[in-house]
N, C-alpha and C positions, 0 to 999 in steps of 0.2 A: 622447388623450383622457386627463382627469383619472384620475388611480391610483385615485380616491374616489367616480367617479362610475358608474353602472351602465353596462355594455356593451350593445350587441346588444340593443336592444329593439324591440319590434314596432312595424310601421306605426303612426303617432298616437297610441304611447303615450309620455309625456317621460320622460327619465330620471330617477333621481334619486339624490339626494346624499348622502352620509353625514354627518349631523350629531353624531355622539354618543347620539343619541335610540334611534336603530332601526337595525336592521341589515336587509340588503338581500340580495338574490343577484343574481347576474351580476359582482359585484367581486371580480375574484379574491383580492383582498388581504384580506378582509371574512371567506371561507369559511370560517374557525374558528368563528364566534361564527355566523355565518348556519346553518351545521352544527347548531352546538349546540341552538339555537332550533327547528330543523326537525327533529331527531331527536324531540323533546318532543311538538310537531302531531301528528306521525305517531303515535305513541303514544297522543294523545289520541284521533286522528283513527278506530284501530281500536274505542276505546270509545265512539263517537256515532254507529253507523248506525242509520238510520231516526227520528234526533231533530232537535229545531228546537235550532239552535243560534245561541250569542250570543258574537261573537270580539270583544269590546271591546280597544281601542286596538293594532288590527290590523296600523297602521302601511302597508306596501306591498302587505298583501292579501297574499302568499304564504302564509301559514297559512291562511288563511280558504277558500282553495281548496283546500289538504287535507282540512279537513275537511268539504268540500262532497261532498268524491268517495264518501262513505259517508251523510253524514247525509240525510235530509229537506230541510232547508233550511237556509239558514245565512246570518245578516246580520252582516258585519263592518262595525263603525266606529271611527271614527278622526275626531279634530276637527282636523288638519292638512289644510289645502285641497291642497297638492301631492298628499300621501298618497292620499288621496280618490278625488281626478282620476283621478291613478296607476291604482290598484286598479282604479277602475270601467270604465278601459279595457283593461286587461290582462286581468284575471281575468274569464273570460264562460262563466257556466254558468246554466242555467233555476232552478236551486232556489241562486243564492248571487247576493247583492245587496250594496253598500257605500251605507252614510250616513255621513251627518256628521252628528257626536253628542259630548257629554261625559260620560265615563265616570260622574259623579257623578248626570247626570240622565236619560240615556237610556232609553227601555223602556217598554214596559206591565208592570203587574203580572199574575203565574204566565203568563207566556206564550214562557216556553223552558224545553226540556226539561236545556238543559246553558246554564255558561258559562264561556269560555275568555277568560283574563286574563293573560297570559305575560310576565314580565320587563317591568312597568310600576308594581303596588302602590308599588315602593320611589322613584316618582319624584311619588308623590299628597301632597297636605298631609293628608288628613283616612282614613289607610285604612282604620280600622273604621268608617266613616259609606259610604264605597264597597262595602265587604262587603254590609253590611246593605242599600244599595239592591241589589246584585244578586241578594240570597236576595228582594226583593220581586219581583224580575222573574220567578223562579224556579217554575215548577211543582210541582204535590206531586210528589215523587220525584226531582226535577231535582238536578243534580251540579255543581259549579262545581270549576272547576279552573285553580288558581292559581300562577304560579311566581316564582321571586324569586331572585336571588344570595344565595351565603354568605357572609357578611362574612369569616370566618374562610378562606378561601382566597380572597379578591377582594383583601380592604385589606393593605395590610402588617401584620406581627406586632403586637399589642399597639392598633393604630389601631382608631376608633370606627367608620371607612366607608373607603373608597377615594376616590379624588382625582378621582371620575364628578363633576364640576359638576350633572349632572342630578338624584342619586342624592340624597335627600332624608333616607333612614332605608334601613338596609342591617342586616338581622337573623342572626340564629345560629337554629340548629333549635327551640330550645323558645323564643325569641322569636314566631318565626311563626307556630307553633302556637299559641302565647296568641292571637296578634293574630286569626285566623282565627276561634278558639274565642268571639271574640265574638259572632260573627251566627251562627255553625255548631254544631251539637250533636255533630258526629260530623269529626273530622278524620283520616286519614291522611296522612302524610309520605313520601315517597320523594325519594331524592337521585341527580342525575346526576352520574355518573362517567367518566372515558374510560374505554374500550376499545379492542381492536384494535391499531390503528397508534399513537394517541395513548397507548396504556398504555406500548407500547413505548419511545416516543420518552420518556416521564418516565423509565423505567429506563435509558436512556440518558444522561438528563441526570444523575440521581441517579449517575451512573459517571462523568462528567465530560464531556460530548457537549457542553458549551459551549466548555470550552476546547480542544477538539480541532478545531471546525471553523472555530473564530477563527483558530488556529496555522497551519490548510492554508489559509485564504483563502477557503475555499467556503459562507460562511455565507449570502448571499445567493443564489448557484446552490443551494443544498440549500434552505432554504425557497422559492423560487420555483416548487419542484416540489411540495415537501412539503405547504405548506398549500393551494394547488387541490387538491390528491386527497385531501383529509380528506371523510368520507364522514359521512352519519349513521347507519352500522354502528361509528365509532369512539366512539360514545356508548352508555351504557347507562343506566336506571332503574332503582333498587334500593334496598330498603326498610335498606340498611346497606354500610358500609365494609369489602369482602372483603380488605383490605391488613393490619387487623389493628395498624397504626399510629397511628390515629384513632379515637375516638369514633364511637358508630355511625354519625353522618353529618356529623362535624365534616372530612370530608374530601372532600367535596359540593362539585360546583361552584355547583351552583344546587340549591334546593328544587323540589318539585311536590307543594302541597297538593291534596289532593282529600277535597272538604268537602261535607256533607250534612246 
């Protein structure tokens, strides 16, 4: 099987292929990115118990399923027909459904207690309008959770953005706060950082691990085992970089805005 196509899907569930626009479970080579996204879904899932949740641009559907473990109900929305069909067939709970729709237009006024929009705002043409639309769908007291990559750790030093062709705009911390503040009165920003064995791996790289594994000829052997072993415990959400090397959130991998 193609290394970038999902493995071992349930009967009747069409596997998806990596396109660069979404991450997927069940693709060993993609496990780092999948777990990085999943860690945020799990963090949010612990905070939406008993709520009506809208998961916009839900992709393959794994995150909507995580949210549905605690929420009163979850609607996962994606415009892609293949992703929608996959999610609808794979993830089945009484309190979970999947709809096809656009992030700019889907929903009804004041109908959700939480809106989740992860790793997608960098893809949209008018992000401020999308955030305003989300606010329109939110009931009084609702919360929106919006994440995006940190341009300072994703792009080469000094570049305006990474080479990801699907990203229209990538943000620094204050830029992202300013964007979210166009639609919401209160914005709290957290960073996603490496933890556990990924933090140890960072330290090893700083000490020259790249040169060592290349010299020993074990690069593929090591990463064929290391990457699939990464778990959500190897990421942490915090309000600051504890290394002291960077500014408060300049060293974060991604940002998560909590908007009210």
